[in-house]
N, C-alpha and C positions, 0 to 999 in steps of 0.2 A: 504493499499500499504506499501511496505517497506519503512522505514524512509529515507527520501530524504538526511539526514545529516549523515549517517553512515560511518564508517571508511573504508570500502571496497570501497565505491563509491568515497571517497576522494582519496585514494591511486590509484584507477584505473584512476581517472581523472589526477593525476600527471603523470602517465605513458602515458596516451593518449595525454597529451599536449607536452611530450617529443617526441612522434611519429609525433605530429603536426609540431614541429620544423623540424623533419628529412623530412617530406613531403615539407615544405617550402625550405628547403635547397636543396633537390633533384630537385625540380622544377625550382629553380632560376639557379642552376649549369647547368642543361640541357639547359634551355633557353638561357644562356649566351654563352655556347660553341657550341651549335647546329645551332643556328641562327634561325630566325623567321619561314623560310619555313619548315626546318626539325623538329623544335618544334611543328609546327602546325600539321604535320604528326604524330608525337608522341602523341599529345594529342588526335586526333581522333582514334587512334589505342587503346589508354587507354580507351576512351569512349565506343568503340565497345567491349571491354573486360568486361567492367562493365556491360553492357546491355545484355551480353551473358546469364545472369542468366534468361532471358525470356524463354530459351530452357527447363528449368525445370518445366515450366507450373505451376508456383506458389507453388511448393513444400515447398520452403523455408518459405514462408508466412503461408501457411496452417499448417505446423509443429508447428510454433510458436503460432499460435492461438489455435490449438487443445491441446498443452502442457501447456499453460498458465493456472495457478490455479490447474493443476493436480498434485497430490502427486507422487513423483518419485517412491514410493513403489507400486504404482498402476500398476497391469500387463498391462494395456492399454499403460502405459508410453513407455515402450521398444517396444511394438508391433508398436505404431505409428512411433518411431524413425527408427526401422528396415525397416518398409515399405517405408518410405521417402528415406532412404539412398539406399535402392534396386533400387527404381525408377530412382534416380539421376545417379546412376551407369550405369543403362541401357541407359539413355539418353547420358551419357558421352562416352559410347561405340559407339554410333552412330555419335557424334561429332568427335571422333578420326578417323574414317573412312572418314568422310567428310574433316577433316583436311588433311589427307594423299592425298585426290584427289585434295585439294587446292594446296598442296605443289607440286605436279606433274605439275599443270597448272598454277604456279604462275606468269610466264612471260605473259602468255595470259590475266590474271586479271589485271596485272600491266599496260597493254596497255590502259585500260579503265579509271583506276584511280590508283594513286600511293599506295593507301591502299591495292590494289590487292595483292601486294607482301607479305602482312602481314596476309592474310586471314587464313592461316594454323596456324599460331601461335595464332590468336584470338580463333580458334576452339579448339586448344590443351589446351589453358589456361581455356576455358570453360569446358572441361573435368573434371578438378580438382576443379574449382571455384564452380560449382553448389553443388557439395557434401560438399566442405568445409563450404559453407554458411548454409546448413542444420545442420551440426555438430556443427558449432559456435553457432547457435540459440539453440540447445539442451543444450550446455554448459552454455549458458546465463540463460536458464530456470532453470538449476541446481544451479545457483548462483555462478558460478565460474568466475566472472568477473575480478578478480584480476590475475588469471592465463591467461585469455584472454589477459589482458593487457600486460604481459610479451611476449606473442607470437606475439602481435602487434609490440613490441619492436624489436624482432627478425626480423620480417618481414621488418620493416622499415630499420633497420641497413644493412641487406643484400641488399636491393634494391638500397641504397645509395652506397654501395660497388660496385655494378655492374655498376652504373652510372660513378664512378670514372674509373673503368676499360676500359669501351668503349672510354672515352675521352682521357686518358693518353696513351692508346694503339692504338688508333685511329681505332677503330672497328666501325661496322656498327649498326644502330638501330636494326637490326634483331638479332645481337649477345645480345643485352641488353634484348630483350624479351625472348630469348632462356635461358639466365641466370635466369631471373625472373621465368621461368617456373620450373627451379630446386628448387627455394624457395617455390613456391606453392606445388610442390611434397613433399618436407620436412614438411611443414605445415599440409599437408593431412594426413601423417603418425603419426604426433604428435596427431591430432585430434582422429585418430583411436585408438591409444594407451590409450588416455585419456578416450574413451568411449568404451573400449573393454568389460568392465562389462555390458554394456547395449545391446550387440549383441547377447545375448543367447536366441533368439526367432526365431520361424519359420516365414517365410514371409507370411503375411497375405493379399491376393489379394483383399479382401473387404475393408481393411484399405487403400490400395493404391487407390482404386476407390473413397473412401470417402474423402481422402485428395485432390484428383484431382478435385472433385466436389466443394469443398471449395477453392482450390488453384487457379483455372483458373480465377474466378472473382477478386481474390486478385492480381493475375499477372497483369490483365488488369489495375487495380487500381495503382499498383506499377510503371508499365511501363509509363503509362500515367502522372503519377506524376513526374517522372524523366524527361520525355520528356517536360514537361512545361518549363524546363529550357535548357536541353541539345539539344533540337530541333534546337536552334539557332546555335549551334555548327555543326550539321549536314547540316544546310542550307548554312552556310558559307563554309563548306567543299566541298560542290558540286556546289556552285554557284560563289565562289570567288577565289582568288589565294591562294597558300598555305602560302604566306607571311601574308596575311589578317587573314588567319585561325590561324596562329601562334600567332598574336596579340590578337585575339578573345580568343583562347585557354588560353594564359597567363592570361587574366583577370578572365576567368572562373575558372582556377585552383587555383588562389590566392583567389578568392571569397569563393571557396569550402573549401580550407584549413583554412580560418579565422573562417568558421563556424564548422569546424571539432570538436573542443572541445565541443561546445554546443550540437552538434548532438550526441556526445558520451554519454552524460547524459541522453538524451531522448531516446537512444538506450538502455541504462541500464535498464530504468524504463518502457519500453513499456509492457513487459510481466506481472509484477505485477500491472501495471496500468490497463491493460485489465481485469486482474483477479478481481480487486476491482470494476471496472465499472460494471461488470456483476451483482453485488449484491448491489451497492450503491444506496441511494435514491437521490432525487433531490437536496436536501441540501448538501450532501457530494460531489456530482458531482460538483455543483457551486464552492464550497469551493476549491476542487482540482484544478479547471479550473483557479481560481483567483490566487492561490498560484503559480502554474507553470507559469502563464503568467508574473506574477510580476518578477520571477527569469529571464524569457527569455528576458523581455524588458531590465533589467539591464544588461544582456549580450550583448544585441544589442547596447546600448550606449557605453559600454566599448570596444567592438570589432570594432565599427565604428571608435572610436578614434584611436585604435591601427592599424587598417587597413589603415586609411587615413594617419597617421604620417608614417607608413612603406612605403607607396607609395611615399610620397613626401620626403622621405630621401633615402632609399636604392634603390628603383626603379628609382627615379629621377636621382640619381648621378651614379649608376652602370648599369643601364638597360635602358638607354635612348631610345634605338629602341623600347621599349615596353611601353614608358610612355603614349603613345597616346591611351592606352587601359583603361585609368582611368575611363572614363565615363561608359565604359562597365562594368567595375569592379563594380562600384557603382550600377549599375542596376541589375546585378546578385546578388550581395551581399544582396540588399534590397528584391529581389525576394525570395531568400532562407529564409530570416526571416519572410517574409509573410507566407511561408509554415511552419516554426517553430512555429509562433504564433497559427497556426491551430492544432498544435500537441495535446492539451488536448481534443479538440472538434473532431478531426479526429479519435483519439483513442477511444473516447466515441462511435462514430458511428460504428466503427468496432466491439466494444463490443457488441453493440445493433443490430449487424448483418444487418446494413444498408450498406452493401458493394456496392450493385447495384447503390443506389442513388450517393454515393461518387464516384464511377467509372464513371457515366454519367456526373458529373460535371468535372472531370479530362479529360475525352475524349473531351467534348465540348471545354474546355480551350485549350487543345493541338491542336485541329483543328483550333481553332480561331488564335493561335499564328503561326502555320505552314502555314495556308492559307495566312494571312496577311504578313508573313515573306517572303514567296516566292514572293508576289507582291512587296515587297519593292525592290527586285532585278530586277524584270521584268518591273516595271514602277517607277524607283527611280527619274527620271527627273521630274515627275509630282508631287510626294508626298514628295519631300525634305522639311523637316521642320526645323527650327532653325539652319540652316547651319550644321545639324548633318550629319555624314558619314553614310554609309549603315550599318556598323556593330554597330554604336552607336544607330541608329534608331531601329535596330533589338533588341538591348538591351533594349530600352524603351518600346517596344512592349511586350517583355517577362515580364517585371514588371507590365504592364497593365494586362496581362493575369493572373499573379498571384494574383494581387488585386481581379479580378473577382472570382477566385478560393477561396480566403480567405473569401470574403463576402458571398459566396454560402454555404461554410462549416459552418460559424457562424450560418447562417439561418436554416440549417438542424439540428444542434445540439441544437438549442433553445428549441426544443420540450422536452428535457430531463432536462433542467435546470430551476432554480427559477426565473432567471432574464430575462427580456424581450430582444427582439432583439436590442432594442435601446441601451442597456449597450454595447453590442458587436460592434454596429455601433460607438458608442462613442470612444471605443478603436481604432477602425480602423481610424477614423478621427484624433485622438491623433497621431497614428503611421505615417499617411500620412503627418501630419503638421510637425513633426520632421524630415521626409525625405526632404521636401520642404526647411525647414529651414536650414538644413545642407548643402544642394546644394547651396542655396543663399548666405550663410555666406561665404562658400569657394570662391564663385565667387568674393566676394568683397575683402577679404584679409585673407590670411592663418593664421596669427597670431591672428586676431580678431575672426576668425572662432574657433581656438583652445580654446581661453579663454571662449567665450560664450558657446562653447560645453560643457566644463567642468562644467560651471555653471548649464547648463540644467541638466546635469547628476546628480549634487548634490542636486538640488532643485526639481527634478521631482518626489519627494515622494518615493525615493528608498534607502533612508539612512537605513532603517530597514534591507534591504537585506545585505548591507555591514556589519552592526553590526552582523547579523546572520553568515556571511562568517567568520568573525574574531573569533566568538565563536566557530566554528567548529575546526578552527586550534588550538585554545587554549586547547580544550578538547583533542584533539588527541596528541599534543606535549607536553602539560604541565600537568603533573600528579598533583592532588590535594594533599596537605600535610596530612600526617597521623594524625589522632586524637589521643588523649591520650588512648582511649579504644583500638586502634588498636596495641599499643606497648605492 
């Protein structure tokens, strides 16, 4: 695998964390000035746009898997890319006409739910998004991660600008999404320009069919994995008020933003990790899993500290209407890290073509969360626990579901590693113990919580990781002195 400590990854991470700041700023700015109800509507429209990628039938995921480990000079590289791009453009054309129909009937759809007014914009965003995702993955395989980082910065800055415009000029949310559509169009043409040299191929229908056969199972896997967290937002959106949806969406958006930086690193290394897992023996597989999990757990401790301090300073003082979302934030944050801790094992299973097994786990978990989540609203009086509200109980259910997923993935991946399942189970218990400890310590006293939390972070055998991170920065920014032989 590409060295996890190389310069491009470091600089990309710096750019990515700047984009992280932009996402935090945009979300807080809109939450403050839109109010809980309008922010809830904003959140569910964003969620629908993100999940519009399902319309590409897994072409994004299939392209990444097929190109991972494939030399760019191989004739199949461009054939696969052109086939994938052609298919997504065809799907985009269908979405475009559906969007026109939705625009002409938006008053009718709005009658049933406020999101109906935005269906046409969701479709129009999907037209560009599904092709952009394929081209982004191709650039990632080509190693252009630094360039992708700058494109992300452009996207983040422009979206913040649109947020300012609609608030200061008192425009509607529709205007915001229309302006965001312009940004997506610009990004689309940037990607086309960067990949124009890879477009010199005739469309191969056999390649399209091959990608679909691979992509549809990957699509099921991807969507069900996302729904293990986002299903809660859909349930609140259709079962509760827009104000409660706004509070739930606020917690979800902050939890996702906190994990944004860690997700960027796993995103960067997904392609080379798949390529290495295809050839690695059990010893190397076990080694990679342990290295990655150590970094991820250190990130968990650091981001837990940062996220909680942020909630009890910025959110508590300036966004008091949303402070009640704290418990939901914790549940979603922990759920996302449960998925991140499965990243080495999940990638291993994809490399070993165990997509069906992983998909079945995700589908079962999603059904489990959705079924019980709906029952929370239908029978809340009978199942109310620990004086939790409906959205808090739903958040706890999402965490339980992701625990089931985590244990299941560990079990499936155990076949290819040297260590027994007991080692993964020990890590799970350690992770769960930290979660329970953090919640308990906070409930006693915030200051005590902070002190003990830092001690946990320092003495949980992660000092080597901090030393490694410091050495990376030194190597990048501090040049070694020239020796006498160099002069």
